LOSETI-727965 format. One line per 5 residues: number of its first residue (from 1); their letters; for each residue z, x, y of N, C-alpha, C, O, CB. Coordinates in steps of 0.1 Angstrom, whole numbers. Glycine has a CB too. Example, Ala and Ser with C-alpha at 12.3 -4.5 7.8 and 13.67 -1.06 7.14 Angstrom:
1) as) 78,132,-57,78,123,-45,78,132,-33,85,142,-33,90,113,-45  71,128,-22,71,137,-11,79,129,0,80,134,11,57,141,-6 .
***
This chain:
1) xxxxx) 994,109,831,994,123,833,980,129,833,977,136,842,1002,130,821  972,125,824,958,129,824,951,124,837,942,131,842,950,124,812  954,112,842,948,106,853,951,115,866,942,117,874,952,92,856  963,119,867,967,128,878,960,141,878,955,146,889,983,131,878  958,147,867,951,160,866,936,158,870,931,167,876,952,166,852 .
6) xxxxx) 931,147,866,916,145,869,914,143,884,905,148,889,912,132,861  924,137,891,923,135,905,924,148,912,916,151,921,934,125,910  933,157,908,935,170,914,922,178,912,918,185,922,947,177,908  916,178,901,904,186,898,893,181,907,885,189,912,900,185,883  892,168,909,881,162,917,882,166,932,873,170,938,880,147,916 .
11) xxxxx) 895,166,937,897,170,950,894,185,952,888,189,963,912,168,954  897,194,943,894,208,944,879,210,944,874,219,951,900,216,932  871,202,936,857,204,936,851,199,949,842,206,954,851,195,925  855,188,955,850,184,968,853,194,979,844,197,987,857,170,972  865,200,979,868,210,989,859,222,988,855,227,998,883,214,987 .
16) xxxxx) 856,226,975,847,238,973,833,235,978,827,244,984,847,242,959  828,222,976,814,219,980,813,218,995,802,221,1000,810,206,973  824,214,1002,824,213,1016,825,226,1024,823,227,1036,834,203,1021  829,237,1016,831,250,1023,818,256,1026,807,252,1021,839,259,1013  818,266,1036,806,272,1040,800,280,1028,807,289,1023,808,281,1052 .
21) xxxxx) 788,278,1024,782,285,1013,779,299,1017,776,302,1029,769,278,1008  779,309,1007,776,323,1010,761,325,1008,756,322,997,784,332,1001  754,330,1018,740,332,1017,738,346,1012,738,356,1019,733,330,1031  736,348,999,734,361,993,721,367,997,720,380,997,734,360,978  712,359,1002,699,366,1007,701,374,1019,694,383,1022,689,355,1009 .
26) xxxxx) 711,370,1028,714,376,1040,726,385,1039,732,389,1050,715,366,1051  730,389,1027,743,397,1026,740,411,1032,730,417,1028,747,398,1011  749,415,1041,747,428,1047,754,439,1039,764,437,1032,753,427,1062  748,451,1041,755,463,1035,768,464,1042,769,464,1055,746,476,1036  779,466,1035,792,467,1042,792,478,1053,788,489,1050,803,470,1032 .
31) xxxxx) 798,475,1064,799,485,1074,811,495,1070,820,491,1063,802,479,1088  810,506,1075,820,516,1070,830,519,1081,827,519,1093,814,529,1066  842,523,1077,852,527,1087,849,541,1091,847,550,1082,867,526,1080  848,545,1104,845,558,1108,854,569,1101,849,580,1100,846,559,1123  866,565,1098,875,575,1092,873,575,1076,879,583,1070,889,571,1095 .
36) xxxxx) 865,565,1071,862,564,1057,848,561,1055,844,550,1050,871,553,1050  839,570,1058,824,567,1057,820,563,1043,824,569,1033,816,580,1061  811,553,1043,805,548,1030,791,555,1029,781,549,1033,804,532,1030  791,567,1025,778,574,1025,768,568,1016,756,568,1019,780,588,1020  772,561,1005,763,555,996,756,543,1002,745,538,998,770,550,983 .
41) xxxxx) 762,538,1013,755,526,1020,742,530,1026,734,522,1029,765,521,1031  740,543,1029,728,548,1036,716,550,1026,706,555,1030,731,560,1043  718,547,1013,707,549,1004,697,537,1005,687,537,997,712,550,990  699,527,1013,690,516,1015,690,512,1029,695,520,1038,694,504,1005  685,501,1032,685,496,1046,698,489,1049,705,485,1040,673,487,1049 .
46) xxxxx) 701,487,1062,713,481,1066,711,474,1080,701,476,1086,725,491,1067  720,466,1084,720,459,1096,731,464,1105,743,465,1101,721,444,1094  728,467,1118,738,472,1127,750,461,1128,747,449,1129,732,475,1140  762,466,1129,773,457,1130,777,455,1144,772,462,1153,785,463,1122  787,446,1146,791,443,1160,798,455,1167,798,455,1179,800,431,1160 .
51) xxxxx) 804,464,1159,811,475,1166,801,484,1174,806,492,1182,818,483,1155  788,483,1171,779,491,1179,779,488,1194,775,496,1202,764,489,1173  783,476,1197,784,472,1211,798,470,1217,800,469,1229,775,460,1214  807,469,1208,821,466,1212,830,478,1212,840,478,1220,827,455,1203  828,488,1203,836,499,1203,833,510,1214,822,514,1215,835,506,1189 .
56) xxxxx) 843,513,1222,840,521,1234,836,535,1229,826,540,1235,853,522,1242  843,541,1220,839,555,1215,826,555,1209,818,564,1211,850,560,1205  823,544,1201,810,544,1194,798,543,1204,788,549,1203,809,532,1184  800,534,1214,790,532,1225,788,545,1233,777,549,1236,794,521,1234  799,553,1235,798,565,1243,790,576,1235,782,583,1240,812,570,1246 .
61) xxxxx) 793,576,1222,786,586,1214,772,583,1212,763,591,1213,793,587,1200  769,570,1210,755,565,1209,747,569,1222,735,572,1221,754,550,1206  753,568,1233,747,571,1246,743,586,1246,733,590,1251,756,567,1257  752,594,1241,750,609,1240,738,612,1231,729,620,1234,762,616,1236  737,605,1220,727,607,1210,713,603,1215,703,610,1213,729,599,1197 .
66) xxxxx) 712,592,1223,700,586,1227,695,591,1241,684,587,1245,700,571,1227  703,599,1247,700,603,1261,700,618,1262,709,624,1268,709,597,1271  691,625,1256,691,640,1256,686,645,1270,679,637,1277,682,646,1245  690,657,1274,685,662,1286,670,666,1285,665,667,1274,693,675,1291  663,667,1296,649,670,1296,646,683,1288,635,684,1282,643,671,1310 .
71) xxxxx) 655,692,1288,652,705,1281,652,704,1266,647,713,1259,662,715,1286  657,693,1261,658,691,1246,648,682,1241,646,681,1228,672,686,1243  641,674,1249,632,664,1244,620,670,1237,614,662,1229,627,655,1255  616,682,1239,604,688,1232,607,690,1218,597,690,1210,600,701,1239  619,692,1214,622,695,1199,632,685,1193,635,686,1182,628,709,1198 .
76) xxxxx) 636,675,1201,646,666,1196,641,651,1199,637,648,1210,659,668,1203  643,643,1188,641,629,1189,653,622,1183,656,625,1171,627,624,1182  659,613,1190,671,607,1185,669,601,1171,677,603,1162,677,597,1195  659,592,1170,657,585,1157,654,595,1146,659,593,1135,646,575,1159  646,605,1149,643,615,1138,655,623,1134,658,625,1122,632,625,1143 .
81) xxxxx) 663,627,1144,676,634,1140,685,626,1133,691,630,1123,682,640,1153  687,613,1137,696,604,1129,691,601,1115,699,600,1106,698,591,1137  678,600,1114,672,598,1100,676,609,1091,678,607,1079,657,596,1101  676,622,1096,680,633,1088,695,634,1087,700,638,1076,675,646,1095  702,630,1097,717,631,1097,722,621,1086,732,625,1080,723,627,1111 .
86) xxxxx) 716,610,1084,721,600,1074,714,602,1061,717,594,1051,719,586,1079  706,611,1060,699,614,1047,708,619,1037,717,628,1040,686,623,1049  708,615,1024,717,619,1014,710,630,1005,698,631,1005,721,607,1005  719,637,998,714,648,989,721,645,976,733,644,974,718,662,994  712,644,965,717,643,952,718,657,945,708,663,943,708,633,943 .
91) xxxxx) 730,661,943,732,674,937,734,673,922,741,664,917,745,681,943  727,682,915,728,681,900,730,695,895,725,705,901,715,675,894  737,696,884,739,709,877,733,709,863,736,701,855,755,712,877  725,720,861,719,721,847,727,732,840,728,743,845,704,724,848  732,729,829,740,739,821,731,746,811,723,740,804,751,732,814 .
96) xxxxx) 732,759,810,726,767,800,737,774,792,749,775,796,716,778,806  733,780,781,743,787,772,738,801,770,726,804,769,746,779,759  748,810,768,745,824,764,755,828,754,766,822,753,744,833,776  752,839,747,761,844,737,763,859,739,755,866,745,756,842,722  774,864,735,777,878,737,790,882,729,796,875,722,779,881,751 .
101) xxxxx) 793,895,731,805,901,724,816,904,735,813,911,745,801,914,716  828,899,733,839,902,742,844,916,739,846,920,727,850,891,741  848,923,750,853,937,748,868,937,752,872,933,763,845,946,757  876,943,743,890,945,746,892,960,749,886,969,742,899,940,735  901,964,758,904,978,760,918,981,756,928,974,760,903,981,775 .
106) xxxxx) 920,991,747,933,995,742,935,1009,747,927,1018,744,933,994,726  945,1011,755,948,1025,760,961,1031,756,970,1023,752,947,1024,776  961,1044,756,973,1051,752,975,1063,761,966,1067,768,972,1055,737  987,1068,762,991,1079,770,995,1091,761,1004,1089,752,1002,1076,780  990,1103,764,994,1115,756,1002,1124,766,996,1128,777,981,1122,751 .
111) xxxxx) 1014,1127,763,1022,1135,771,1020,1150,768,1022,1154,756,1037,1131,770  1016,1158,777,1013,1172,775,1022,1180,784,1024,1177,796,998,1175,778  1028,1191,778,1037,1199,785,1031,1213,786,1026,1219,776,1051,1199,778  1033,1219,798,1028,1233,800,1041,1241,805,1049,1235,811,1016,1234,810  1041,1253,801,1052,1262,805,1049,1271,816,1039,1278,816,1057,1270,793 .
116) xxxxx) 1057,1271,827,1055,1280,838,1067,1290,838,1078,1286,837,1055,1272,851  1063,1302,839,1073,1313,839,1077,1317,853,1069,1320,861,1068,1325,831  1090,1317,856,1096,1321,869,1101,1335,867,1110,1338,860,1107,1311,873  1094,1345,874,1097,1359,873,1106,1364,884,1107,1376,887,1084,1367,873  1113,1355,892,1121,1359,903,1135,1365,898,1142,1371,907,1124,1347,912 .
121) xxxxx) 1138,1364,885,1150,1370,880,1162,1365,888,1169,1373,894,1149,1386,880  1165,1352,887,1177,1347,895,1190,1352,888,1190,1354,876,1176,1332,896  1200,1352,896,1213,1356,891,1224,1345,894,1224,1341,906,1218,1370,896  1231,1341,885,1242,1331,887,1256,1338,884,1257,1347,876,1240,1318,879  1266,1332,891,1279,1338,889,1289,1327,884,1289,1316,889,1284,1344,902 .
126) xxxxx) 1296,1331,874,1307,1322,869,1320,1329,871,1321,1341,869,1304,1318,854  1330,1322,875,1343,1327,878,1353,1325,866,1353,1315,860,1349,1321,891  1360,1336,863,1370,1335,852,1384,1336,858,1388,1346,865,1368,1347,842  1392,1326,856,1406,1326,861,1415,1336,854,1413,1338,841,1412,1312,861  1424,1343,861,1433,1352,855,1446,1344,853,1453,1341,863,1435,1365,863 .
131) xxxxx) 1450,1341,840,1462,1333,838,1475,1341,843,1475,1353,844,1464,1331,823  1485,1332,847,1497,1338,853,1509,1331,845,1507,1320,841,1498,1336,868  1520,1338,845,1532,1332,838,1537,1319,845,1543,1311,838,1543,1342,838  1534,1317,858,1539,1306,865,1530,1294,865,1533,1284,871,1543,1309,879  1519,1295,859,1509,1284,860,1514,1272,853,1521,1273,843,1495,1289,854 .
136) xxxxx) 1510,1261,858,1513,1248,852,1500,1241,848,1491,1240,857,1521,1239,862  1499,1236,836,1486,1231,831,1488,1217,824,1498,1216,817,1479,1241,822  1479,1208,826,1478,1196,818,1489,1186,821,1494,1179,812,1479,1199,804  1493,1185,834,1503,1175,837,1496,1161,840,1484,1161,844,1511,1179,850  1503,1151,838,1498,1137,841,1507,1129,849,1519,1133,851,1495,1130,827 .
141) xxxxx) 1502,1119,855,1510,1110,863,1502,1096,864,1490,1096,861,1513,1115,877  1509,1086,867,1502,1072,867,1493,1070,879,1494,1060,886,1513,1061,867  1484,1080,881,1474,1079,892,1480,1077,906,1475,1070,914,1465,1068,889  1492,1084,908,1498,1083,921,1495,1096,928,1499,1107,923,1514,1080,920  1489,1095,940,1485,1108,947,1490,1107,961,1490,1096,967,1469,1110,947 .
146) xxxxx) 1494,1118,966,1498,1119,980,1490,1130,987,1495,1142,988,1514,1122,982  1478,1127,991,1468,1138,995,1474,1146,1006,1472,1159,1006,1456,1131,1000  1481,1140,1016,1486,1148,1027,1497,1158,1022,1497,1170,1026,1492,1139,1038  1506,1154,1014,1517,1162,1009,1511,1173,1000,1516,1184,1000,1527,1154,1001  1500,1170,993,1495,1180,983,1483,1188,989,1477,1196,982,1491,1173,971 .
151) xxxxx) 1480,1185,1002,1470,1193,1008,1456,1192,1002,1449,1202,1000,1474,1207,1008  1451,1179,1000,1438,1178,994,1427,1183,1003,1427,1181,1015,1436,1163,991  1418,1190,997,1406,1195,1005,1395,1185,1003,1390,1183,992,1402,1210,999  1391,1179,1014,1380,1169,1014,1366,1174,1015,1356,1167,1016,1383,1159,1025  1365,1187,1015,1351,1193,1017,1342,1193,1005,1331,1197,1006,1353,1207,1022 .
156) xxxxx) 1348,1189,993,1339,1190,981,1335,1175,978,1340,1165,982,1347,1196,969  1324,1175,970,1319,1162,964,1327,1159,951,1331,1169,944,1304,1163,962  1328,1147,948,1335,1143,936,1325,1143,924,1314,1146,925,1343,1130,938  1330,1138,913,1322,1136,901,1317,1149,895,1305,1152,894,1311,1127,904  1327,1157,891,1324,1169,883,1331,1168,870,1341,1161,869,1328,1182,891 .
161) xxxxx) 1326,1176,860,1334,1177,848,1345,1187,850,1346,1193,861,1325,1180,836  1353,1189,840,1365,1197,841,1362,1212,845,1368,1218,854,1374,1197,829  1352,1217,837,1348,1231,840,1342,1233,854,1346,1243,861,1338,1236,830  1334,1224,858,1328,1225,871,1339,1223,882,1338,1230,892,1317,1214,873  1348,1214,880,1359,1212,890,1367,1225,892,1371,1228,903,1368,1200,886 .
166) xxxxx) 1371,1232,881,1378,1244,882,1370,1255,889,1375,1263,897,1383,1249,868  1357,1256,886,1348,1265,893,1348,1263,908,1349,1272,916,1334,1265,888  1348,1250,912,1349,1247,926,1362,1252,932,1362,1257,943,1347,1232,929  1373,1250,925,1386,1254,930,1386,1269,931,1392,1274,941,1397,1249,920  1381,1276,921,1381,1291,922,1372,1296,933,1374,1307,938,1376,1297,908 .
171) xxxxx) 1362,1289,937,1353,1293,948,1360,1292,961,1356,1298,971,1340,1285,948  1371,1284,962,1378,1281,975,1391,1289,974,1401,1285,967,1381,1266,977  1393,1300,981,1405,1308,980,1418,1300,983,1428,1304,978,1404,1320,990  1417,1290,991,1429,1282,995,1433,1272,984,1444,1267,984,1427,1275,1008  1424,1270,975,1427,1260,964,1437,1265,955,1436,1276,950,1414,1256,957 .
176) xxxxx) 1447,1257,952,1458,1261,943,1458,1253,930,1464,1257,920,1471,1261,950  1452,1241,931,1453,1232,919,1441,1222,920,1435,1220,930,1466,1224,919  1438,1217,908,1427,1207,908,1431,1195,899,1439,1197,890,1414,1213,903  1425,1184,901,1427,1172,893,1414,1166,889,1405,1165,897,1436,1162,901  1413,1162,876,1401,1156,871,1405,1143,864,1413,1144,854,1393,1166,862 .
181) xxxxx) 1400,1132,868,1402,1120,860,1392,1119,848,1381,1125,848,1399,1107,869  1397,1113,837,1389,1112,825,1385,1125,820,1373,1127,815,1377,1103,827  1394,1135,820,1390,1148,816,1386,1149,801,1378,1157,797,1401,1158,819  1393,1141,793,1390,1140,779,1377,1133,776,1373,1132,764,1402,1134,771  1371,1127,786,1358,1119,783,1346,1125,791,1337,1118,794,1360,1105,788 .
186) xxxxx) 1347,1138,795,1336,1145,802,1339,1147,816,1333,1155,823,1324,1136,801  1349,1140,822,1354,1143,835,1347,1134,846,1336,1129,844,1351,1157,839  1354,1132,857,1349,1125,868,1359,1126,879,1370,1130,877,1346,1109,865  1355,1124,892,1363,1123,903,1372,1136,904,1384,1136,903,1373,1111,903  1365,1147,907,1372,1160,909,1378,1161,922,1372,1157,932,1362,1172,907 .
191) xxxxx) 1390,1166,923,1397,1168,936,1404,1181,935,1410,1185,925,1407,1156,938  1404,1188,947,1411,1201,947,1422,1200,958,1420,1193,968,1401,1213,950  1433,1208,956,1444,1208,965,1449,1222,969,1448,1231,961,1456,1200,958  1454,1223,981,1458,1236,986,1473,1238,983,1479,1248,987,1456,1236,1001  1479,1229,976,1493,1230,972,1493,1230,956,1487,1221,950,1502,1219,977 .
196) xxxxx) 1500,1240,950,1500,1240,936,1508,1229,930,1515,1222,937,1505,1254,931  1508,1228,916,1515,1217,909,1530,1219,910,1538,1210,911,1511,1217,895  1535,1232,911,1549,1235,912,1556,1235,898,1550,1231,888,1556,1224,921  1567,1241,898,1575,1243,885,1578,1229,879,1583,1221,886,1588,1251,888  1574,1228,867,1576,1215,859,1569,1203,867,1574,1192,866,1591,1213,857 .
201) xxxxx) 1558,1206,874,1551,1195,881,1559,1189,893,1557,1178,896,1548,1184,871  1567,1198,899,1576,1192,910,1568,1188,922,1573,1180,930,1586,1203,914  1556,1193,924,1548,1189,936,1539,1177,933,1532,1172,942,1540,1200,941  1540,1171,921,1531,1160,917,1540,1148,916,1550,1148,909,1523,1162,904  1537,1137,923,1545,1125,922,1545,1119,908,1535,1118,902,1540,1115,932 .
206) xxxxx) 1557,1117,903,1559,1111,889,1552,1119,879,1546,1113,869,1553,1096,889  1552,1132,879,1546,1141,869,1553,1139,856,1565,1137,855,1547,1155,874  1545,1140,845,1550,1138,832,1541,1145,822,1530,1149,825,1551,1123,828  1546,1147,810,1538,1153,800,1537,1143,789,1545,1134,787,1546,1166,794  1526,1144,781,1524,1135,770,1514,1125,773,1508,1119,764,1537,1129,766 .
211) xxxxx) 1511,1122,786,1500,1113,789,1487,1119,790,1485,1131,785,1504,1106,802  1477,1112,795,1464,1118,797,1465,1129,807,1468,1126,819,1453,1107,801  1461,1142,804,1462,1153,814,1452,1151,825,1441,1148,823,1461,1166,807  1457,1154,837,1449,1153,849,1450,1165,859,1441,1168,866,1452,1140,857  1461,1172,858,1465,1182,868,1465,1196,862,1471,1198,851,1478,1179,875 .
216) xxxxx) 1459,1206,869,1460,1220,864,1460,1229,876,1454,1227,887,1447,1223,856  1468,1239,875,1468,1250,885,1454,1257,883,1448,1257,873,1480,1260,884  1450,1264,894,1437,1271,894,1435,1281,883,1424,1284,879,1434,1277,908  1447,1288,879,1446,1299,870,1448,1295,855,1449,1303,846,1456,1310,873  1447,1282,853,1448,1277,839,1436,1280,831,1425,1279,837,1451,1262,838 .
221) xxxxx) 1437,1285,819,1425,1289,811,1418,1277,804,1408,1279,797,1428,1300,801  1424,1265,805,1419,1254,797,1404,1251,799,1397,1248,789,1427,1241,800  1399,1252,811,1385,1248,814,1377,1260,818,1366,1258,823,1385,1238,825  1381,1272,815,1373,1284,818,1361,1285,809,1362,1280,797,1382,1297,817  1350,1291,813,1338,1292,805,1342,1300,792,1351,1308,792,1327,1300,812 .
226) xxxxx) 1335,1297,781,1338,1304,768,1338,1319,769,1346,1325,763,1328,1299,758  1329,1324,777,1328,1339,778,1340,1345,784,1344,1356,781,1316,1343,786  1347,1337,793,1359,1342,800,1371,1343,790,1380,1351,792,1363,1333,811  1370,1335,779,1381,1335,770,1380,1346,759,1390,1348,752,1382,1321,763  1369,1352,759,1367,1363,749,1373,1376,754,1376,1377,766,1352,1365,746 .
231) xxxxx) 1376,1385,745,1382,1397,749,1374,1405,759,1380,1412,768,1386,1405,737  1361,1405,757,1352,1414,765,1341,1405,772,1334,1398,764,1346,1425,757  1340,1406,785,1330,1398,791,1316,1403,788,1314,1415,787,1332,1397,807  1306,1394,786,1293,1399,782,1286,1406,794,1289,1402,805,1284,1387,777  1277,1415,791,1269,1422,801,1255,1415,801,1251,1410,791,1268,1437,798 .
236) xxxxx) 1249,1416,812,1236,1409,814,1225,1417,806,1224,1429,808,1232,1408,829  1217,1411,798,1206,1417,791,1193,1410,795,1191,1399,791,1209,1416,776  1185,1417,803,1173,1410,807,1164,1407,795,1163,1415,786,1165,1420,817  1158,1396,796,1149,1392,785,1135,1397,788,1132,1401,799,1148,1376,784  1126,1397,778,1113,1401,779,1105,1392,789,1107,1380,789,1106,1402,766 .
241) xxxxx) 1096,1398,797,1088,1391,806,1074,1389,801,1069,1396,793,1088,1397,820  1068,1379,806,1054,1376,803,1046,1374,815,1051,1369,825,1053,1363,793  1034,1378,815,1025,1376,827,1020,1362,827,1017,1356,817,1013,1386,826  1020,1356,839,1015,1343,840,1000,1342,837,992,1350,841,1018,1337,854  997,1331,830,983,1329,826,974,1325,839,979,1317,847,982,1318,815 .
246) xxxxx) 963,1331,839,954,1328,851,945,1315,848,940,1310,857,945,1339,854  944,1311,835,936,1300,832,946,1288,830,958,1289,830,928,1302,819  940,1276,827,948,1264,825,957,1266,813,951,1268,802,940,1251,825  970,1264,814,978,1267,802,976,1256,792,972,1244,795,993,1267,806  977,1260,779,976,1251,768,989,1242,767,999,1248,769,972,1258,755 .
251) xxxxx) 987,1230,763,1000,1222,761,1008,1227,749,1002,1231,739,996,1208,758  1021,1228,751,1030,1232,740,1035,1221,732,1039,1223,721,1041,1240,746  1035,1209,738,1040,1198,730,1032,1185,734,1028,1183,745,1055,1195,734  1029,1178,724,1021,1166,726,1028,1154,719,1032,1155,708,1006,1167,719  1031,1144,727,1038,1133,722,1029,1123,715,1016,1124,716,1045,1125,733 .
256) xxxxx) 1034,1114,707,1026,1105,700,1021,1094,709,1026,1092,720,1035,1098,689  1009,1089,705,1003,1079,713,1010,1065,712,1016,1062,701,988,1077,709  1011,1058,722,1017,1045,723,1007,1035,727,1007,1032,739,1030,1045,731  1000,1029,719,990,1019,723,997,1007,730,1007,1002,725,981,1014,712  991,1003,741,996,991,748,984,981,749,975,984,756,1002,995,762 .
261) xxxxx) 985,970,743,974,960,744,972,955,758,982,953,765,975,949,734  960,953,762,957,947,775,948,935,773,943,932,763,950,957,784  947,927,784,938,916,784,924,920,783,920,931,788,940,907,797  916,912,776,902,916,773,894,917,786,895,909,795,895,907,764  885,927,787,876,928,798,863,922,793,857,927,783,874,943,803 .
266) xxxxx) 858,912,800,846,905,795,833,913,798,831,916,810,846,891,801  825,915,788,812,921,791,802,910,793,801,900,785,808,930,779  794,911,804,784,900,806,775,898,795,769,908,789,776,904,819  774,886,790,766,883,779,751,880,782,748,875,793,771,870,771  742,884,774,728,882,777,725,867,777,729,860,768,719,889,767 .
271) xxxxx) 717,863,786,713,849,787,702,846,777,692,854,776,708,845,801  703,835,770,693,832,760,686,819,764,688,814,775,699,830,746  677,814,756,669,803,760,677,791,764,688,788,757,659,799,749  673,784,774,681,772,778,681,761,768,672,759,760,675,766,791  693,755,767,694,743,758,690,731,766,687,732,778,709,742,753 .
276) xxxxx) 691,720,760,688,707,767,697,705,778,710,705,776,688,695,757  693,704,790,702,704,802,711,691,802,706,680,798,694,704,815  723,693,806,732,683,808,736,682,823,742,691,828,745,685,799  731,672,829,732,671,844,745,664,848,749,654,843,720,664,849  751,670,858,763,664,864,759,660,879,757,668,887,775,673,864 .
281) xxxxx) 758,647,881,752,642,894,764,638,903,774,633,899,743,630,892  762,642,916,771,637,926,764,636,939,755,644,942,784,645,927  768,626,947,762,623,959,770,630,971,782,628,971,761,608,962  763,637,979,769,643,990,761,641,1003,749,639,1003,771,658,988  768,641,1014,762,639,1027,755,652,1031,761,663,1030,772,635,1037 .
286) xxxxx) 743,651,1036,736,662,1042,743,666,1055,748,657,1062,721,659,1044  743,679,1059,748,683,1071,737,688,1080,732,699,1078,759,694,1069  733,679,1089,722,682,1099,728,689,1111,737,685,1117,715,669,1103  722,701,1115,726,708,1126,727,699,1139,717,692,1141,718,720,1129  737,700,1146,739,692,1158,731,698,1170,732,711,1171,754,690,1163 .
291) xxxxx) 723,691,1177,715,697,1188,725,704,1198,736,700,1199,707,686,1196  719,714,1204,728,722,1213,734,714,1224,746,717,1227,719,733,1219  728,705,1229,734,697,1240,745,688,1236,753,683,1244,723,689,1247  747,686,1223,758,679,1217,768,688,1209,775,683,1201,753,667,1208  767,701,1212,776,710,1205,791,707,1206,799,710,1197,773,725,1209 .
296) xxxxx) 795,701,1217,809,697,1219,813,686,1209,825,684,1208,811,693,1233  803,680,1203,807,669,1193,808,674,1179,810,666,1170,796,658,1193  807,687,1177,809,693,1164,824,693,1159,826,695,1147,803,707,1163  833,692,1169,847,692,1165,850,679,1157,844,669,1159,856,693,1177  859,680,1148,862,669,1139,864,656,1146,858,646,1142,874,672,1130 .
301) xxxxx) 873,655,1156,877,643,1162,866,637,1170,866,625,1174,890,644,1170  856,645,1174,845,640,1181,833,636,1172,826,626,1175,840,651,1191  831,644,1161,820,642,1153,821,630,1144,811,625,1138,817,654,1144  833,624,1142,834,613,1133,826,601,1138,824,592,1130,849,609,1132  822,601,1151,814,589,1156,799,592,1156,792,583,1159,819,586,1170 .
306) xxxxx) 795,604,1152,781,606,1151,774,598,1140,763,592,1143,778,621,1149  780,598,1129,773,590,1118,773,575,1121,763,569,1119,781,592,1105  784,569,1125,784,555,1129,774,552,1140,767,542,1140,797,550,1134  773,562,1150,763,560,1161,749,560,1156,741,551,1161,765,571,1172  746,569,1147,732,569,1141,729,556,1133,718,551,1133,730,581,1132 .
311) xxxxx) 739,551,1126,737,538,1119,735,527,1128,729,516,1124,749,536,1110  739,528,1141,736,517,1151,722,519,1156,716,509,1161,747,518,1162  717,531,1156,704,534,1162,693,531,1153,682,526,1157,703,548,1167  694,534,1140,683,532,1130,689,523,1119,701,522,1117,678,546,1124  680,517,1111,684,508,1100,681,514,1086,683,507,1076,677,495,1102 .
316) xxxxx) 675,526,1086,673,533,1073,671,548,1075,666,552,1086,660,527,1066  675,555,1065,674,570,1066,663,575,1057,657,567,1050,687,577,1062  660,588,1058,650,593,1050,654,592,1035,666,592,1033,647,608,1054  645,592,1026,649,591,1012,657,603,1008,656,614,1013,636,590,1003  666,601,998,675,612,994,667,623,988,657,622,983,685,607,983 .
321) xxxxx) 673,635,991,667,647,985,675,651,973,686,646,970,666,659,996  669,661,966,676,665,953,678,680,953,669,688,957,667,661,941  689,685,949,692,699,948,698,702,935,708,695,930,702,703,960  693,712,928,697,715,914,703,729,914,697,739,919,686,713,904  714,731,907,720,744,905,721,746,890,721,736,882,734,745,912 .
326) xxxxx) 723,759,886,724,762,872,737,769,869,741,778,877,712,771,867  744,765,859,756,771,855,755,776,840,750,768,832,768,761,856  760,788,837,759,793,824,772,793,817,783,796,822,754,808,825  772,788,804,784,787,796,782,798,785,772,798,778,786,773,790  792,807,784,791,818,774,798,815,762,810,810,762,797,831,781 .
331) xxxxx) 792,817,751,798,816,737,800,830,731,790,837,729,789,807,728  812,834,729,815,847,723,814,847,708,821,839,701,829,852,727  805,855,703,802,855,689,810,865,681,812,864,669,787,857,686  815,875,688,823,886,682,831,893,693,830,890,705,814,896,674  840,902,688,847,910,698,848,925,693,847,928,681,862,905,699 .
336) xxxxx) 850,934,703,851,948,700,862,954,708,865,949,719,837,955,702  867,965,704,878,972,711,874,986,715,869,993,706,891,972,702  876,989,727,874,1003,732,887,1010,734,896,1004,741,865,1002,745  888,1022,729,901,1029,730,899,1040,740,890,1048,740,904,1035,716  909,1040,749,909,1050,760,923,1058,760,933,1051,759,906,1044,774 .
341) xxxxx) 922,1071,761,934,1079,761,936,1086,775,926,1092,780,934,1089,750  948,1085,781,951,1091,793,960,1103,791,970,1101,783,956,1081,804  958,1114,798,967,1125,796,977,1125,808,974,1124,819,959,1138,796  990,1127,804,1001,1128,814,1007,1142,812,1014,1145,803,1011,1117,811  1005,1150,822,1009,1164,822,1023,1166,828,1026,1161,839,999,1173,828 .
346) xxxxx) 1031,1175,822,1044,1178,827,1045,1194,827,1040,1200,818,1055,1172,818  1052,1199,837,1054,1213,838,1069,1217,836,1077,1211,842,1049,1219,852  1071,1226,826,1084,1230,823,1086,1245,828,1078,1254,823,1087,1229,808  1095,1247,837,1097,1261,842,1108,1268,834,1119,1263,832,1101,1260,857  1105,1280,830,1115,1288,823,1117,1301,831,1109,1306,838,1109,1292,809 .
351) xxxxx) 1130,1306,830,1134,1318,837,1139,1328,827,1151,1328,825,1145,1315,848  1130,1335,820,1135,1344,809,1144,1355,814,1151,1361,805,1122,1350,803  1144,1358,827,1153,1370,831,1165,1365,839,1171,1373,847,1145,1379,840  1169,1352,838,1180,1347,845,1193,1354,839,1195,1356,827,1182,1332,843  1201,1359,849,1213,1366,845,1226,1359,850,1226,1355,861,1213,1381,850 .
356) xxxxx) 1236,1358,842,1249,1352,846,1259,1363,846,1261,1371,837,1253,1341,836  1266,1364,857,1276,1374,859,1290,1367,859,1291,1357,866,1274,1382,872  1299,1372,852,1312,1366,851,1322,1375,859,1323,1387,856,1317,1365,836  1329,1369,868,1338,1376,877,1352,1370,875,1354,1358,876,1334,1376,892  1362,1379,873,1376,1374,872,1382,1373,886,1381,1382,894,1384,1384,863 .
361) xx) 1389,1362,888,1396,1360,901,1410,1355,899,1413,1349,888,1388,1350,910  1419,1358,908,1433,1353,907,1434,1339,913,1445,1333,913,1442,1363,915 .
***
């Protein structure tokens, strides 16, 4: 067993010794894929690769680089331009520190109300129904309506409470009855009809008593204004008038402030003495302006062969240059809060001489 292993090891050694040895002294800098440039390869010398003469696109681009028109030769040399084109730039960042106080803004809104007096003396009219012995009030039915038979008037908007719905009916001389859904809950869906409820609700389909009331003749007093139900209707009494103020009115009501926190607004901190710099190095390719006569090669799919073409023309670039930038890191040592109050003004209009007239109608 040991004898077999020894033979195999010896054969492997002989094979290795007979192989072509690697000449490290003549090791070339790896050529780069035009779509994957090896920029770090240009920091030393290199040897042109076979693609310089075999690649059609590379040879065409190299021809453009090395054959400028006569008008460009006074300011352009192919080898000089390529030496700059392949020159590298070492970028470094030096960090400094500064300290300061961060500022927070806390704002609130104050609601201010001013009173505006309307001296036009408007007048409103409320109608009072005159009850009759034949009126039918408070009938209910299981929400069965026959609008055509009952002569529904579609000219009004719905969603009134009971008092408003009766006022609408009283405003329409042809209206004989009105219906309000959810009358015991504030009212909704007001409807008026040109046909009355009839004796014992005979004109209402499935009319009944004891359920939720929905139907009333126009002269029912159930939803009349309170003043109409009194023995004597009130007379209009004008209120005292006041002259409008010529200056900015003073607020009559001020609401409490409601602070709302916001994100801090950063105050620029003063820069202090630099600390020991911490450099972040990275290698980047210099961007050398393309000569005017090769401006058509600035497009991406054309320019990818400019760098390989230059590497075929020269074997070393200019030494790398260095570019340094400074970045400041701020250390906040304290914080402060600035309070700002905004005024929100509202105008409340009063009509001290508004008069309501109550009129009885059948």
